[in-house]
N, C-alpha and C positions, 0 to 999 in steps of 0.2 A: 796468702793474700786476704784471708778473711778478716784479719786484724786491720788491714788497710782499707777494706771496702767502705766503711762509713765515711772516711775522709775522701776517697776517690769518688764516691757518689755525689759529692758536692760539685764536682766538675763534669762528670760524664753522665749524670742523671741516673735514676734508679728505675729498673724495670718493674712495672706493675703487673702482677700475676694473681690469679685466683685459682683455687683447686679445681681440677677437672671433674666432671661427672662421669665417673668410671667405676668399675668393680661393682660393689653393692649399690652404688649410686647411679648405675647405668640408666639413662633416661627412658621413660615409657609414657603411656597415656592412661595409666590405670585410674587416676583420680577423675579424669574427664569421662571415662567409661563407667564410673561408679554411679549408682542410683541416687536420686535425690530423695531424702526422707521428708524434708519440709523446707520451705523457703521462709526465711526470717530476715529482719533488718540487722545486718552486721552481727551474726551470732559469734560469741567470743570464747565461751568456756563451757565444758560439759562436766557433769557429775552424776553418779548413780547412788541412790540412797540404799539404806539397809533393807528397805522393803521392795527394791527393784525399780523404783521410779527413776526414769532418765530425765535429768534436768538440764536445761540449756539457758545460759544468760544471754540476753539480747537487749542491748540498750539499758533501760532502767527496769526491765522486767525479767522475771524468771518464768520459763515455760516448762510444762511437762510434755515430753515427746511420746507420741503413739506411733511407733515404727511401722506397724502393720496398716494402720489407718492413714498414715502420712498426714497426721494432724499435730498441731501444737496448741496446747491449752494454757492460757495465761493463769498463773497461780498467784502472783503478787507483783505489785509495782512499787518502786521506791522513788525517792526524789533526786537521785543521783545515778550516774551511769555505773553499772556493775562491771568490775574488772576481773573477778575470780570467784570460784565456788569451791566448797569442800563439804561433802556430806558426812556427818559424824555418825558413829554407830548407834547413838540413841535416837536417831531420826531427825535431829536438828541439822541445819545447814549454816555454815559460816560463810558470810557474804562480804566481799571486799568491794570498795567503791573508789571512784576516780579521785575523790577529795581526800582520800587517805583513811577514811573510817572503816571499821570492821563492825559487822552486826552478826548476831546469832539469831537466825530465823527459825521460829518454832512451828510454823504453819499458819495458813490464813494471813491475817494482818498482824500476827503476834511476833514481835522481834525485840531484842534487847541490844543496846549499843555497848560495845566493848571499849572501855575508856583506856586507850593505849596511844597517848600523844607522841610517844617516841617513834612510832611506826609511821612511815610515809610511803606513798607510791606503791601500794600492794599490787603485784602483777600476777602472782600465782599462790595457791594454797594447797596443802596436802595434809592428810590425817596421819599423825604419828602414833597416837594411842587414843583410847576413848575420851580422854580429857585434854589432849594436847594437839594443837594444829601448827603446822609449819608455814611460815610466811616468807615469800620472796619479795623483797623491797627493791624495786628497780633503780630508784634514784632517791637521793636526799633532797634535791632541789627542784625536781620536775614531777608532774603528774604522769600517770600511765598514758594519758591521751597526748602528752607532749613528748612522746618517745622519739620523734624525728629530731627535735631540738636537742634532746639529751644525747642522741647519737652524734650529731654534727658538732656539738660542744666537746665531744670525746670525754664525757664524764665517766668516772669510776667511783661513784658514791653509793652504790647499792649495798645491801646487807641481807642476811638471812636471820630469821627470828624463830624461836619456839615459844608459843603462847599457851600458857596453862589457863584453860577456860574457867575452871572452878575458882581460881584465885585471881583471875583478871590480871595476870602478870606476864610480862614478856622478857625473854632472855635472848640476847644477841649471840649468835653462833659465829658469825664472820661478817666483816665489812670490807670496804674498798673494792667491791666487785663491780664489773662493767655491765650493768643492767641485768641482774639475774631475772630470768623470765619463765622458769619452770623449776619444779622442786618435787622430790620424791624420797621417802626413807628407803634405805637399803641395809643389807647385812643385819637383818632382824632389828632394825632401829638403832644400830650403833653408829651409822653414818647417814649423811644426807647427800643425795645427788642433786646437783644444781646445773641448769643450763645458763651459761654466761653469754648473753646475746652478742654484745659488742666485741667480745674476744673470740666468738665463733667456736665455743668449746663447751665440754662438760667437765665439771670439777666435783670432787668429793670432799666433804667437810665432816670432821669428827663431831658427834653430837655434843660432846663436852665443850666444843669450841676450839678453833685453831685455824691455821693457815690452810687455804684451799689446795687440794692436790689435783693437778690436771689428770683427767682420765681419757678423754677423747678430744683431740684438738684439730684445728685447721678444717673445720666443717665447711662445706660449700655454700652455706647460707647462715641466716641468723636464727638460732634456735628459740623455740617458745616452750610450751608445756610438754611435760613428759609424764607418762603413767606406766604402771605395771601391765605387762602382757599376760595372757592366760597361762603361758608355759614357764613363767619366771623371768622372762626377758623384759624388754621395755619397748614402748612406742615413743618416738620423739617427733614433734611437729616443728618444721622450720617455716617461718612466715614469709620470708623473702630471700632471694639469692644474693650472693656476693657478685659484684660487678666491677669491671676494671675502671670504668668512669667514676664510680662512687669511691673506689679505693684511691683514685688519684685526687679527687676533691678532698678527701680526708687529710691529705698531705699539704693542702693549701689553706692555711689558717686565715689569711687575709681575705681570700675569696669567700670562704665559708661565712665569715662575719658579715661581709657586705651582702651576700645572698640572703642570709637570715634577716637582715635589717630592711631589705628592699623588696623581697619577693614573697608571695603568699606561700605558706608552708606546704600546701599540696603540690606546688610547682618546684620545690627544692630538688636538687640532685641528691636524692636519698632513697633508701629502700621504700617500696610501695606495697600496698595490700591488694591492689587491683590493676589491671591493664590500663593503658592510657585512655582517658576519656575526653581529652581536649588536645588540640594541636599545640597548645602552649606548654605542654609537659616536655621535659627534656628527653631528647632522643640520641641514640648512637647510630652511626651510619648503617651498621649491619642490621638494625631493627626497623629500618624504613621499609614499608610494604613494597613489594615488587610485583607488578601486574595485579595489584589488589590483594596479594596474598602475604600474610605474615609468616615468616619462617619459624619452625619449631625450635631451631637452634639459635635464633637471633639473640643478641644481648638484650636483657630485660631487667627492669627494676622490680618486677613482681613475679611470683611463681607459686606453685603449690607443691609441697614436698613433705611426705611422711616417711620416716625411717624406722625400720625394724631392727632392734638391737637384741643380741642374744644374752644369755645369763652373764657373760663376761664383758658385756657392754661393747661388743664388736658389731658393727653394721653388717647385716646379712641380707637385707632386701630394702627396696624403696618403692614409693608410689608417687607419681609425678603428675602435675598439670603444667605443661611446658609453656614457652613464650606465646605460642598461638592458642593456648587453652584458656579456659575461663575460671577454673576452680582455684583461684589464687588466694593468698593470705590465709594459709592454713595455720590456725592459732592453737587448736587443741585437738586431742584425740582421746577416744574412750573405747576400750576393749569390752564388749558386752557378751562375750562367750561365743555367740554364733555369728558375729559380725564385728566390724570396726567402724565406729562413727567418727566423723571429722567435721569440725566447723571451718567452712571456707568463708571467712569473714569478708573477703573481697568480692565473693560471688553471691553473698546474701543467702547462703544455703547451708544446711546440714546434710552431708552425704554419707553413704555407707558402702563399704566394700568387704570382700571376704579376704581373710589372711591367706596369702598364697602358700605359706609355710605350715599352716595348720593341718 
């Protein structure tokens, strides 16, 4: 019957399902129980320099975090919103911006522009070697800040690039990806691991270039940045959950076009980085408060989720902020050895928890 199902679905309708949170994804409240390192306006990405400085991108600024003092010191401010960071071994930092530019920041107000017009929409950066940085390009036609529109347009125009900083040259490793949103070198630099947000999966790409190979699919949310863990595994951030209402809207092209033309973007039926802040936001019946209480298991457009992957990229643990929590919009994670830092962009906070498997 599987061969007839696409035809029969035209008459009987198609069931909308999302993966259950079970096994290694079993729900908990670990992110809501984690301590706040510092509160910042929409912190988005983390990096650690060769000298041990912990950097966080927030809006147009880069801050240095003092974990013990719970302080953030502004180091530099730019004229455009920062979308990603990568700390190079020589102490410089590659900074990506919402307008598509890349800069190499050398400290203070000293930075140089990398002239790479072929790259657009940089969403994540990773160091491959002392002179090469990997760039995840989310979309060819949209900015990183326009991710909701790219999602509802069902675009697959993303790409992965390797940029040789010394030569100012970019080499495309793969294209046709559905919003690559996280990137990390694996297998001693022979392959690149990429989180493909709109396909809810991780893929592996050969460094010489080639077709993506699926590694971990059918994730329960939309993946963002991924980084190496202290034991050789990985940490993966998912910035929003999959939702049956959203999955249904994705199948209705006419409705999506009309909604995007007539409704404000923050009110679209799409993933969100924070819990509802106005009665005008879309709701599902199960998410309506009962006796003033929001249920932890209610359908939700926003969530906080960090996943621990072992050396074989198998999920082994997860850390949640559920529907009734506040630490939503988890966009990046950083293993600092004695703790794990997370940017909860929807909660305007950088939080820290201990690895339960350490």
